[in-house]
RORODREN-834699 format. One record per residue: x, y, z of N, C-alpha, C in turn; residue in three letters. Coordinates in steps of 0.1 Angstrom, whole numbers, plus 5000, padded with zeros to 4 digits. Example, Ala and Ser with C-alpha at 12.3 -4.5 7.8 and 13.67 -1.06 7.14 Angstrom:
BEGIN
513249435078512349555078513249675078ALA512849785071513749895071512950005079SER
//
This chain:
BEGIN
050132492300048832462306049332462324MET047932502332047632492344047332342348ALA048332262360047532172365046132182374TYR045632082380044232102384045332122401ASP045032212406045632272416044732182429ALA043332172427042332152437042432012437VAL042731922426042731762428043931672429LYS044931802424046431752422047231792442MET047731662445048931722458050131822451ALA050931892453052331972454052831872448ASP053531752459054331642449054131602434TRP052331582434051831522418052431642413GLN051831732412051831822401053731872399ILE054531892409055831842408056531772400ALA055831622404056331532397055631552381GLU054631572379054131562365054731682353ALA055631782366055931872355057431812357ALA058031802366059731742363060331702349GLU059031652346059831582330060031692320GLY059631772318059531912312061032002315GLY061231992331063032072332063732062326MET064232192322065432192314066832102323PRO067332042313068531992316069932072315ALA070832042327071932152326072632192313PRO072832152306073232212289071632322283ASP070432242286069532362283069432502289GLN069532492304069732622310070732672306TRP072032632303073532722300073232752288ARG072232682281071732752268070732882262GLU069632792272068632912276069633022282LYS069833052291070633182297072233252298LEU072533162282073233252283074833212284GLY074933122294076233102306077233022298LEU078333002301079532952296079632802304GLN080232722294080132552300080632572314LYS081332632320082632662329082032722340GLU080732772335079832852348078632772352GLU078332682348077632572352077632472360ILE077432402369078032272373077132202380LEU077032082372075532032374076131942384PRO074531922389074831812400073331702400TYR073531652392072131562386071231612379GLY070231642380068831702375069031882377ARG069731942389070032042391071232092390ILE072032212389073032252391073332362398SER074532412400075032522408075432592400LYS075732742402075932862392077232892399LEU078532932389080332962395079733102393ASP079833152406079333322412080533372405PHE081233392410082833412405082533422394LEU082733372385083233352370081933412365LYS080633462367079133492362080133602366ILE080133652376080033782375081233842372MET082333792371083833852364083333932348LYS082233762343082033802327081133922328ARG080033912335078934022332079234152342LEU080534172348080434282357080234412352GLN080834442338080234582332078334592327ASN077434442330076634472322075634552330LYS074734622329073734662335072634612345PRO072434642357071534562365070034542360ASP069234462361068134462361067334502369GLY065734492369064734562380064934472390LYS064834512401065034472417063734472425TYR063034362426061934342430061934242443ILE061234312456061334202468059834242471GLU059534082474058334052476058233982496VAL057234062500056734062512055234012514THR055234052529054134012532053034082547ALA052134092545051034122559051634072567ILE051334122581051533972596050333902588THR050933752593050733632587049833572599PRO049033492595048233362602049633272605THR049533182613050433092613050332982606PRO049132942592049632932582050832982568LEU050833112570051733172562050733222552GLY050833292547050133372533050633382519GLU051933302519052233292504053133342497GLY054033392503055233472495055933382487LYS056533262491057133212484055833202472SER055233162469053633102460053533222453THR053533342461053333492452054933552441THR055833452451057033502449057133402426SER057033272432057133172419056133232411LEU054733272411053733352407054333452394GLY054533552403055033682401055733672389LEU057333592390058033502381057433442368ILE056133382365056133322360054833382354GLU054133462358053733592351054133672345GLY055433762350056233812340057033742326LEU056833602326057433502318056433512307GLY055033492315054233512304054533642293LYS054333712301054633852295055633892288ARG056233752285057533702278058833832284GLY059033832295059933882298061433762301MET062433862306063233812309063733802322ASN063233682329062933692346063333602353VAL064033602365064433462370064133562383GLY064733492398064933512410065333412416GLY064833462431066233342441064733372453CYS065033192459064233182473065533112486LEU064933122494065933072501065432922505ARG066532842514066432702508065732682521GLN064832602521063732522532064732422540PRO064432442556064932372566064332192567SER065332102570064432052570063331982581GLY063932092592062732092601061432132600GLY061232262593059932242587058832202578PRO060232162568059632062555059431922568THR059531852575059231752580058631752597MET057931872594056831932604055931982605ASN054932102602053832142602054032232591ILE055432352588055432432577055132382565LYS056032292560056532212549057532282540GLY057732252526058732292522058832412517THR058132532516058632662513058932642500ALA058332552491058232532478057432602470ALA056332682474055532762468054132662469GLY053432662462052332532463051432542450GLY050532452444049532472436050432502421GLY049832562414050832602400051832742398ASN051932742416053332852417054132762425ALA054932652415055432572424057132572422LEU057932532425059532522424060232352424LEU060532322413060532212410062132212408ILE063332102409062531972413062532012430PRO061031922434060331932444061131862455MET061331722457061931642466063731692466THR064331722455065731772460065631892464GLU064632012461064232132473064632102484PHE063532012484062931992501063731922511SER065131822501065831712510066831772508MET067731892510069631862508069931912500GLY069031982486069532032477071032002470LEU071632072468073132042466074432052477THR073532042491074032022498074432152510GLY073832232514075032342515074332342527ASP073032312538072932322548073732192554ILE074332092548075232002555076432052555ASN076932122545077932172547078232302560ASP076732382563077132412575077132362586ILE076432272589076632212598077832122597ILE078632082592079732022598080532112598ASN080532242592081732352594081232402609ALA079832442611079432482630080032362637HIS079432242635080032182645081132142646ASN082532152635083932132638084132252647LEU083332372645084232462655083732422667ALA082732342670082032302687083232222686MET083332102676084532022680085632062687VAL086032182680087432242684087732282698ALA086332362696086232422717086532362726LEU085232242725085232142734086332062734ASN086932022727088531942726089432032733ALA089532142728090332282737090332282750ARG089032342756088832322771089132192778MET089132092770089731892775091131932778GLN091731982770093131962767093632062776HIS093132192774093332292791093932252803GLU092432142805092432162818093232052820ARG093631942810094831822810095731882814ASN096431962807097832002809098132122816TYR099132182819099232272826100032322816ASN100732542813101332572805101932522795ASP103332432802104432432797103732272788GLU103232192792102732032783101632122776GLN100832212778100032272765100632272751LEU101932382757102732442748103532332738ALA103932242750105132122742104431982732ARG103231962737102231892731101031892723LEU101032032729099632062711100232202706THR101032282710101132382700100432502703ARG099732522716098432572719098732692725MET098232782727098632912740097232872747ARG097332892764096232902767094732942768ARG093932942762092633042759092033062771LEU092232982782091132982795089433032793ASP089032932782087832992778087032942793VAL086133032799084733022810083932942810ASP083732812815082332742808081232762808PRO080832902820079332952820079533042810THR080233082796080333172789079533182776ARG080032972775080332962757078732992752VAL079033072744077733122737077333052725GLU077932942719077432882707077332722713MET076232682707076232542709076332402689GLY075932352693075332262681074532282669TRP074032192662073032242655073132092642VAL071532052645071031952633069732042626ILE069531962615068132082609067231972607ASP066631972619065631942624064831972634PHE063731972636063232022647063531942663CYS063831932670064231872683064731932698ALA063031922704062932032714063731972726GLN063931832723065131772733066531782735GLY066531832724068131872725068532012723LEU067332132732067432262734068532292751ARG068632202758069432212766070232092766ARG071432022771072331922770073531912782ILE074131802781075131782789076031742778ILE077431772778077931672770079531652783VAL080231592775081531532782081331422800GLY080131362793080031282805080931152809LEU081831172817082931002814083931092817GLY085431072819086331042822086631172819GLY088331202822089231302814089231282800ARG089431182795089631162785088231182769MET086831222777086031232773085331342770GLU086031442768086131582763085531672775GLY085131782775084631902787083231862791PHE083031872802081831832809081231982813LEU080431992803079832122805077832122800MET077132232809076232262798075932262785GLU075632272776075632302760073932312758SER073832312739072332322733072732262722LYS071832232714071132272696070432312691PHE070732392682070132452673069632442663GLY068732472654068332392639069332482634ILE070232432619070932482610070632622605ALA069532632602068832782600069432882608VAL069432872618069932962629071332942631SER071932882624073632912628074033002625SER074633092630075733222628076433202608GLU076733092603077133052596076233092582LEU075033052589073933042577074033192575MET073233292582073333432583074733512578ALA075533422579077433472575076933442555ILE076333362552076433272541075633392533LEU074433462541073133522534074033652528SER074733702537075133862533076533862527ILE078033752525078933732522078733822504VAL079933872507080333912489081033862480ARG081933752485082633672475083333542488ASP084433472482084633382491085533442504LEU086533562500087633622509086333682519ALA085533702516084733772529084233662535ASP083833552531082933442540084633392547LEU085433332542086733342551086933422562ARG087133552557087333682568085833642581LYS084633652578083733632589083433482594ARG083933412592084033282597085233292607LEU085833382605087533372616086833522627SER085933542626085533662635084433582644GLU083933482643082833422648083033402665ILE081933482677082833462688081833362694THR082533242697082433122702081833102718MET082833202729082633182742083533312750ALA083533312757084333422766085533402775TYR086533422777087333362787087233442800ASP088033392807087333432822087633542828LYS088333642817088433762818087633822814ALA086833782802085533842797086333882789GLY086733802779087133842759087033802756LYS086433782743085733712734086733582729PRO086333472729087233352722086433352708VAL086933332699086433332685087033202676THR086533202669086733082658088433092654THR088933232652090433272647091033212658GLY091233212671091733212682092133082685ASP090532932682090732802682091432782666LEU091632842660092432812644091232662639GLU090532742637089232662633088632742616VAL089432842616087932912610089132872593ALA089832842592090032762574089432662575GLY089332532582088732422572087432472578ALA086832562587085432552583085032582569MET086132732565085632752549085632652542THR086832602545086932472533085632332529ALA084732372545083832292547082532362530TRP082232522538081432572532082432642515MET083132622511083532672499082532672489ARG081832552487080832542474079532582480ASN079832682491078032692492078032832484THR079032922478078833042479078033032467ILE078332932458077532912445075932892448ASN074532982439073732962441073032842432PRO072132732437071632602430070732672422THR070932642411069632632398068332522399LEU067232602400065532542399064932592389CYS063532532391063332582381061432632388SER060632702378059232712386058332592375THR057332542378056432482368056332542357VAL056632632355056932682338057532712337GLU058732682344060532662340061032782333TYR060732862346061332962342062532972350GLN063833052352064733002363064633052376PRO064732982384064933022400066032992409VAL067033072415067733072424067632972434MET068232902442068032882456069232902462VAL069132972474070833042480070433112494HIS071232992508071133052515069533032524ALA069533022540068033022545068333072560GLY068433142562068833232577067333252585PRO067833192596065933222604065633372601PHE064633422598064233592598063733662612ALA063433572622063633632633064133682641ASN065433602643067033642644068333682637ILE068333612623069133702615068133742603ALA068633752592068333852584067433842574VAL066633672574065833632571065433662552GLY066733622546067133652532067833582524GLN067233512513068233432504069433542500SER070533502495071833572498072033702486SER072733822494072733862486074233832477ILE074633742470075233652458074633612452ILE073133562450072333542442071433682436ALA071333782441070433872441071633922430ASP072933972431073734012424073833942409ARG073833832408074233682398072833782385ILE072033702398070333742392069933922382GLY070833992389070534122385071034172372LEU072534052372072934072355072333972350LYS072033852353071333742340069633802337MET069133852347068133932340067434052342PHE066334072332066334212335065234252344ASP064234112350063634112360063734032372TYR064534062386064833972392064333952408HIS063533882413062533912423063133772434VAL062933902447064033782454062733822464THR062733692479062133722488062433722500GLU061333842512062033832526061133722535SER061633692544061333612552060033672561GLY058933602565058033702579057633792568PHE056833902578056134032577057034102572ALA056534222567056934402558057434422572ALA056934392586057634432598059334402602ASP059434232600060434182599061434172589ILE060634082578061334082566062034222560GLY061034292558061434342548061834502556PHE062034502566062734562573064134542574GLU064134472574066234382574065734372559LYS065534342551065734332536066134482533PHE065334612541065534752537067234832543TRP067134742555067834862566069434742564ASN069034632560070834532565071134472548VAL070034412544071034322533070634462520LYS070234542521070334632508071434722510CYS072134782525072734822532074234782527ARG074034632527075434572527075534552514TYR074634512507074634452493075634622485SER074534722484074734832478073534852465GLY072534712471071734772459070234802462LEU069834892451068434932458067434852447LYS066034842455064834762451064134882443PRO063534832433062734892423061434912430HIS060934802434059734772438059434662447VAL058434642460058234602471056934552466SER056934402468055134332464054834282475VAL053434382486052734302494052134252493LEU052234092501051233982499050033982511THR049333992507047833952513047033872513ALA046433862519045533762520043933832525THR043133762520041633782527041833732540VAL042233582541041833522557042633562566ARG044233672564044833702571044333852575ALA044033942567043634032569041734022582LEU040633942578039833862591040133812605LYS041433772604041833742619042733882622MET043734002613043434102621042434172625HIS041034172617040234222622039134192630GLY039734072640039133992650038633872648GLY038933792639038933642634039033582645GLY038833452646039033342655040333312655PRO040833242664042233252664042233112654LYS043333112644043733012635044832932639VAL044932822641045532722645046332592637VAL047532572630047932562622047632322623ALA046832282613046632162616045232142619GLY044332272625043632232624042532282618LEU040832262617040332382602040132502604PRO040232562590039832712597038132712600LEU038432802612036332852610036032922601PRO034132942603034032962592033833112585GLN034533182598034533352597035333322583GLU036333272581037133252574037033202558TYR035833152558035833092545034133152539THR033533222551032233282546032533442543LYS031533462533032233622532031433732545GLU032833772551032233902560032834032559ASN032534102551032834242546033534362557LEU032734342574033134382585034334362587GLY034134232589035534222600036834212587LEU036634212578037334202563038234382564LEU037034462565037634582562038334612578GLU037934592590038734642600040034542600LYS040134452594041434372594042434472582GLY041834512575043034662566044034712572THR043434742584043934872588045934782594GLU046134632592047034562595048134602578ASN047234612567047434642554048234812553MET047534862560047735002559049035032566LEU048834982574050135022582051435002576HIS051634862567052134812562052934872549LEU051734962547052235012534052535152535ILE052335192546053035332552054335292554LYS054535192556056335102560056835132547VAL056635062539057035052528057335162520ILE056335222523056835382511057035452521ARG057535472540058935522543060335512540THR060635402533061635382527061635392512ALA060235512506060535552493060035512484GLY059335412487059135262477056935282476ILE056635302464055235262469054935112461ASN054435062473054434912466053034882457PRO053734752460051934692446051734562460VAL050434572460049534522471049034392459VAL049434262468049034132458048434042471CYS046934082467046334012469046033832465ILE046833762473046833592472045433562474ASN044733492460043633482461042833332466ARG042133322476042333152478040833122472PHE040332982469038632972462037532982472HIS037832992487036633082489036333222492SER037533312488037033422486036533472478ASP035633572483033933682472034833722462THR034033812452034933872444034734022453ASP033634042461033034192469034134182477ALA035034092489036034082497037134132485GLU037734072475038534122465038334272464ILE037334292457037234422459037634522467ALA036734502477037034582491038334582494LEU039134512497040734492498041234582483VAL041034572476041634672460041134812466LYS039934822467039534972470040135052482LYS040635002492041435022503042635032502ILE043234962497045034972494045135082483ALA044035072472044235212463043935322472GLU042635352478042835452484043735512491SER045035422493046235402503047335452496ALA046835462483047735522470048835442466GLY048335302468049235182470048535102450ALA049535032442048534932432048334832438ARG047334772433046834652440046134562429CYS046934442432046734342418046034222423ALA045034142424044134012422045633912416GLU046033812422046933712422046233572422ALA046333502410045533352416046033242407ASN047533242409048833192403048233032410HIS048433022425047832902428047232822415TRP046232852414044932732404045932792389ALA046232912388046332892373047932932369LYS048632932375049932942372050033082368GLY051233142356051433252352050533332348GLY049333262338048033312339047333402343ASP047533342360046633402373047433472375GLY048633512370049033692375049833752366ALA048933792358048933872347049334002352LEU047834002359047534152365048434192374GLU049134082382050334152392051134172384LEU051734062371052434122368052534282361ALA051834262352051734442349051834512358ASP051134482375051034572384052534662386ALA053234532388054534532389055834602378VAL055634582367056034662352055834802356ILE054934822359054734982360055235012371ASP055234952382055835012393057635002394ALA057934922387059234912384059835082370CYS059235052365059235152356059135342361ASN058535312377058035452381059535472393GLU059735602390060935632395060735672411LYS061435562423061535642436062735672443ASN062335642453063335742461063535702477ASP064135542473065135492483065735532494PHE065535512504066535592514066435472527LYS067235532535067735382547066235452560PHE066235372568065635422583066635532588LEU067435472588068435532600069935552595TYR070635652596072335632596072835552603PRO073935482599075035352607075635442619MET075835642616076435652630075135662639LYS074335632639073135622652073435542657MET073135572671073835442684072535312684LYS072735212690072035092685070935142693LEU070435212705069335252714068535322707ARG068835402696068635532691067635412676GLN068435342674067935282661066735192668ARG066735112675065935052680064435132682VAL065335222689063835292693062935342678GLU064135382671063335462653062535322649LYS063135232648062335092641061435092648ILE061135062665059935052672059035132671ALA059035242673058335342669057735352651THR058935382642058435392627057835252620THR058135132621058035012619056934952625VAL057234892641056134852649055034892651TYR055235042652054235172658054035172673GLY055035152680055235112690055335282697ALA054635322710055135442719056335462719ASP057035342721058235352729059135242731GLY060235242739060935092738061535082754VAL061134982759061434972777063034892773SER063734842784065234802783065434732794TRP065234592798065834552811066934602811SER067334612827068934662830070134542826PRO069734442823071234402813071034402802GLU069934442795069934452778070834602782ALA070134682781070834852786072134862787GLU072634762796073934762803075134712791ALA074334642785075034572769074834652758LYS073934732759073534832749074934912751ALA074435012764075935102767077135052760LYS077634952764079034872764078934882749ALA078234872742078134822727078035002719PHE077535042728077235232721078835262723GLU079435242732080935322740082135262728ALA082135132721082935102716082635142701ASP083735202694082735292681083135122670PRO083835022675084034922662081934852660LYS081434832671080234832665079034892663TYR079635022656078835162645078635092634ASP079534952629079234922612078634772616GLU078534762631077234632632075934662630PHE074934572620074134562615073134562632ALA071734622631071034602640069834522636THR069734412642068934242638068034252647MET066934262641065634302657065034102657MET065234112671064533952671063233962682VAL062133922673060733912678060033842668LYS058733842678057833732668057433792653THR057333672644056433722630055033762633HIS054333682640052733692642052433802645LEU052733892647052134032656052534152652SER052734282652053834402651054334402664LEU054034352675054534372685055434232693THR056134232705056634102705055734032715HIS054034022712053033952712052633882704ASP053033742702052533662688050833712690PRO049933702698048733662706048033832698SER048833942699048534052698048234082683VAL047234142673047034132662046334272658LYS046434272643045534452640047034512643GLY046534622646047934752646047034812660VAL048234712671047634772683047734922685PRO047734982695048035162697048235132715LYS048935262718049535242730050235162740GLY051535092732052034992739053435042741TRP054734982747056234952745056734852744THR058034862733058234732734059634682741LEU059434572751060534542756061334472749PRO062734522751064034512750064434392761ILE064734262762064934182769066634122774ARG067434172761069034122756069234162746ASP070834202743071334212731071934122728VAL071734002716072733892714073933942701LEU075633922703075933942691076433832684ILE076433852670076733732661078333832651TYR079133802663080633872654080833872640SER080833782639080933702621080233742615GLY079133762614078033812608077933942610ALA078434012619078634182622076834222626LYS075934142631074734152639074634202657PHE074134282658073734352670072134272675LEU072034232681070734132679069634192697CYS069034292693068034302704066834232702PRO066534192717065334062716064734092723CYS063134122714061834162721060934002725ALA061033972738060133842736061233722738GLY060833612741061533482739061333412730THR062633392724062733362704063633232709ILE062733102704063633002706064732942696SER065532902694066932852680066732762679LEU065832642689065332512683063632532683MET063332512671062132472672061632342676PRO060532292682059732152681058832072670GLY059431992673058331872663056431842672THR055931882664054631912664054031722671SER052531782673052131602676051831532664SER051731622649051431522634052031582628ASP053831582628054131602618054231562605PRO054531642597054431612577055331482581ALA056531452585057131362579056331192583PHE054731192588054331082589053731022571ARG053531132566053031122551053931132545ARG055231122546056031082533056530992533VAL056830942522057130782519058030792507ASP058530632502059230652488058130482481VAL057830512470058130392463059530312460ASP058930222464060530122462060930092452VAL059430112444060230042426060630202417ASN060130282423060630382412061830452423THR061630482434062630582440061930672442GLY060430752437059530872439059430862452LYS059331012453059031072469057831102471VAL056731082480055331142478055131182490SER054331272498054031342505054131442509GLY055031522504055531652504054531722498LEU055031852512053531962505054432122508PHE
//
C-alpha cells in the first residue's frame, strides 16, 4: 500500500511504515544470516562483515547497479529516492534485491538539504535513527579524528616546553619538529558551522596547548570517512589510519599519525565502523547504510565493504554515487571500482524535467524559495535545449563501456508531453529510458524502471577504466577534464603545477587515486555555468594529498570543508513529542 505522499510529510510516512519494519531476528531469517552475523542496535542492526564474507566467499556475485544523475539544481534530483524506488520496484518484481546508501551528515540534516533518506514512498526507515547518528559511525570517526589532533597539539606543546634530553626522559618521545605553519589537518564536528572555519587554539600559558591557527571541517570531509569508504577489512583500515599526513616538519617531511603513535587508538575508536548498518525501505526491502564521504573532495560513495556484502547476499545490489555523473560516476568508475575490483552491470542516470529546464536556460533555482513558473508549467523548448546535459552524461557513461538506463524521476507538475520528449531524446542516443513515479507510488511506480534495469543487467557490457594507473597525474586530469567535463584543456597555477611535478617524480604516488575537486552544480568549475558549455579551460589551483586514503586531489575552484548554516535551517522545524519521544519535522 502506497501512502499519500502529497498530504503526508516524509517523517509521517516513516512513522506509519516503521510499525511493520522487520525486527533483527526477522531480518536474520529473511536474509538467511547466522545468529552471530547480525548485531542488534535497538530497532536496527549492524552486519558482521568479516563473518558474512567468510561464509559466502565462494558464492557468485549478484548484479551490480550504480545510480547517478544529470547535473542537478541546488535542490537535488532524487538519486536516493530513485535508488530506494528501484529497490522497491525490483522487489515488486519478486527479485532478491538490496542496496546501500551513504550515511547522512548532521550538518545538511539540520540545514537545507535534509536527511537524504529519499522521499515519499521511496523512503528509508527508521528515519529518525538514520537521520540522527544511526549506530554511531560518524561519532566514532569524530572521536578518532579529533584524537589525532589532540595528539598533534599536545606533542607540539611538549616539544616546545622540553629540550631533547627532557623529551626523551619524561615523555619517551623523539622530536618531530612540526612546522606550525604547515599543519594540514584540522578538527571536525558534524554540523555546518561557518564560525569554525578559522580558529586559534592554545590561548593562555605554556600548559594550555600549542598556540596556532587551526580550523574545523564537517565530519564527512574527514580523511577518516574517506578511508572507511574504500577499505577492504580491519587490517586495511589500521594500515591506512597510520599513514595519514597531519603536518610537515621544518625540513618539509610529512608528520603522520604513525609518527604520533596514535593510529592504534584511532583504529580502536573505529573498530565497529567497518560493519554496515541494516535499514529498510518503507516496503521492507533491506538497505545497508555505510560511510558518507564528501563527493566533491573525496570519493562520494557508500563503502566497498557494503557492496561486497550486498553482491553476495542479493541477486541485485543497488549503490548510489554522490552528486552528478561528472563527479559521482567518474569516481565510482575510476576509483571505487578500481579499488574494489568489482564491475558494474548498469548505471542508472537520474534526470528530472526541472533540472533539464534549468540547463536549457531556465531561471535560477534557489533552495528555500518557490520555483519559478517555468519549472511548473509545460515548456518543451526549454526542456529540449536542456537535454544536452543529459546527452553529454549518457556519452560519459558509455565511455566506461556501459549503456545507461535513464530514469525520469517524475514530479507531479511534469506533463505527459514533457516525459515523452525526454524519453524520445534519450532513446535516440541509444540509452534505455524509463519514467519512474516511485515518490508517489513506491515500487508500483518503479516497475518500468525495474524492467529496464533487469534488461540492461542481462546485456553484456565492456566496462573499462578511463585511464591506466601508469598515466601521470597531469595527463589523468587532462583526460578527465576533456572527456568527462567537456573542457578544451587544463591550466595549472604555478603552485599546483609544482606540486603535480613533484608527485609525478616520485613513483610511490603512481598508485594514488586521482580525486577531482570541483563544484557539483556545473560541468565546469563555475557553479553558475549550466548546460554543456563549449570553449573553456579547467583551472587547477592546488593539489591536496590524502596519504592514508591514497588520494591526490586536484582542486578546480574553491571548495570549503565546512559548510555554513543557512538563515532558515531545518532544525527550526524539528521537535520531539514529550509524551511519546517521537521526533517530528525531519525531511
